[in-house]
C-alpha atoms as one frame of an Amber mdcrd trajectory, in Angstrom:
protein
 205.972   5.460 133.566 208.845   5.033 135.936 210.602   8.315 136.904 214.432
   8.131 138.054 216.119  10.944 140.230 219.468   9.961 141.107 222.931  11.439
 142.165 225.133  11.576 145.423 223.376  13.391 148.710 222.391  16.357 149.050
 221.838  17.542 145.408 217.928  17.761 145.225 216.798  14.282 144.780 213.534
  14.349 147.562 212.626  17.758 146.855 212.166  17.141 143.314 210.769  14.086
 144.089 208.083  15.326 146.687 207.426  18.425 143.969 206.166  16.451 141.149
 204.387  14.042 143.500 202.979  16.822 145.386 202.410  18.388 141.476 201.437
  15.227 139.495 199.989  12.635 141.874 202.973  10.787 141.440 204.219   8.391
 144.213 207.171   8.311 145.035 209.968   5.904 147.171 213.604   5.952 148.245
 216.185   3.861 147.341 216.919   4.328 150.981 213.736   2.330 152.148 214.551
  -0.163 149.242 217.607  -0.615 150.313 216.633  -1.333 153.793 214.125  -4.105
 152.874 217.256  -6.026 150.754 219.207  -5.392 153.577 217.053  -7.224 155.991
 216.790  -9.871 153.461 220.882 -10.834 152.784 221.127 -10.752 156.593 218.979
 -14.115 156.522 221.650 -15.377 153.941 225.323 -14.021 154.128 227.793 -13.377
 156.627 228.567 -10.385 158.561 231.730 -10.450 156.136 229.931 -10.376 152.855
 227.221  -7.850 154.483 230.409  -5.331 154.935 231.557  -6.323 151.161 228.210
  -5.582 150.195 227.648  -2.368 152.646 231.193  -0.740 153.165 229.689   2.657
 153.701 228.039   1.355 156.834 229.728  -1.082 157.848 233.032   1.815 158.223
 230.330   4.900 158.989 231.459   6.112 162.810 228.642   7.609 165.060 229.431
  11.081 163.842 229.909  13.077 160.402 233.568  13.925 162.021 234.328  10.419
 163.243 233.980   8.711 159.637 235.459  11.703 157.738 238.613  11.494 160.370
 238.871   7.691 159.693 238.497   7.157 155.833 239.201   9.844 153.111 236.028
  11.421 151.230 237.372  10.283 148.152 237.087   6.314 149.637 233.532   7.323
 150.739 232.594   7.697 147.684 233.428   4.789 145.957 232.300   2.838 148.671
 228.929   4.457 148.104 229.254   3.916 144.703 229.735  -0.409 145.429 227.024
  -0.201 147.600 224.419   0.965 145.970 225.090  -1.794 143.550 223.666  -3.660
 146.489 219.795  -2.417 145.884 220.151  -3.139 141.969 217.573  -5.743 142.152
 215.525  -4.178 145.103 215.039  -1.478 142.257 214.912  -3.124 139.218 211.913
  -5.712 140.907 210.394  -2.817 142.338 209.998  -1.179 138.560 208.339  -4.128
 137.226 205.948  -4.666 139.612 204.702  -0.511 139.188 205.064  -1.374 134.815
 203.300  -4.865 135.187 200.379  -2.546 136.843 200.908   0.270 135.025 201.165
   2.378 138.009 203.371   5.401 137.679 206.123   6.145 140.372 209.121   7.652
 141.441 212.367   6.113 142.699 215.027   8.250 143.882 218.431   7.864 145.809
 222.440   7.782 144.794 221.883   4.101 144.353 220.127   5.078 140.694 222.926
   5.672 138.895 223.148   5.593 135.019 224.071   2.422 134.774 221.451   0.763
 136.818 218.758   3.219 134.880 220.697   1.962 131.593 220.185  -1.714 132.359
 216.575  -1.000 133.237 215.436   0.664 129.998 217.586  -2.320 128.658 215.872
  -4.821 129.923 212.167  -3.301 130.306 211.901  -0.821 127.477 212.545   3.037
 127.005 209.144   3.668 126.963 208.576   3.074 130.466 211.553   5.109 131.854
 212.668   8.430 132.534 215.379   9.299 133.878 217.522  12.271 135.145 220.444
  13.130 137.947 221.553  16.232 139.729 224.760  16.477 140.998 226.977  19.902
 142.909 230.741  20.389 141.900 231.420  23.468 143.804 232.970  23.353 146.819
 233.007  26.013 148.534 228.626  26.755 147.198 227.746  23.235 149.299 228.704
  23.749 152.342 227.286  27.466 152.147 223.857  26.031 150.824 224.318  23.134
 153.796 224.544  24.930 156.817 221.421  27.156 155.637 219.272  23.623 155.023
 216.100  23.322 156.443 215.584  19.322 155.644 214.582  18.200 159.320 217.163
  16.005 160.854 219.506  16.541 158.461 222.369  14.258 158.417 224.885  16.433
 158.042 224.293  19.199 160.606 223.187  16.922 163.047 225.840  14.657 163.024
 228.816  17.462 162.421 230.733  19.670 164.732 234.413  20.602 163.016 234.164
  23.097 159.892 236.999  20.791 158.268 234.274  18.055 158.358 232.018  19.874
 156.238 234.633  20.551 153.540 235.296  16.845 153.826 231.775  15.990 152.665
 231.548  19.071 150.435 234.717  16.849 148.563 232.944  13.877 148.630 230.056
  15.300 146.852 232.280  16.595 144.532 233.934  13.520 143.739 230.831  11.579
 143.622 229.302  14.520 141.371 232.295  13.824 138.888 231.442  10.548 139.202
 228.075  10.826 138.118 229.008  13.001 135.551 231.247  10.352 133.793 228.104
   7.647 133.914 225.764   9.464 132.284 227.645  10.522 129.668 228.800   7.586
 129.248 224.860   5.959 128.782 224.055   9.262 127.159 221.859  10.249 130.116
 220.522  13.985 131.344 222.307  15.410 134.119 221.675  18.797 135.733 224.491
  20.531 138.044 222.364  22.390 140.951 224.994  24.626 142.790 222.725  27.968
 140.625 219.927  28.891 140.370 217.843  25.766 143.129 214.737  26.249 142.483
 214.745  27.141 139.140 217.165  23.676 137.884 214.527  21.832 139.759 211.409
  23.204 137.777 213.556  22.281 134.583 214.224  19.163 135.649 210.790  17.912
 136.513 209.783  19.504 133.177 211.998  17.409 131.817 210.567  14.124 133.351
 206.875  15.232 132.776 207.842  16.942 128.991
């Protein structure tokens, strides 16, 4: 069984993957890792302009979040993430079929795991081989409050954000991105969970769904 966990950044995907891995002994991989592998391959055969089109967020990302969000709107950043995710679809596809063929259970989590990709994999390799869930957050104020309390090592938001307004711009991006995930999950009839309230209990519910 391949367990797919998708959604925007900072919505609990990695936490859920780690908890499932520890409790059930299932290995997990971040789709960020698969993106790096795909990128290294694409670099050999694509021009710099083609790479910018495939990875628009990385192409426009500044050294700090303050720089990134001063040059690009939260909505556009979310759209760039959506476009960039597609460049890793084939790598995730190949990873999944290899693990299915070998009869392995595996967790794949990350923003690259979209409802569209989950539906594609289920159609291609059989619904019996996958379980998917998508985690979102839709409260800007709550997101800002929570992220400032983050205990995640090297948290990319806390580490690279100094301006208060940037925290709110990031939160706005996450909510916009979450709304997109919500629409897509509904389109493909896939489960989605709001993580704004009772985060720990929501994680437990998500785990129960995936392993139920």
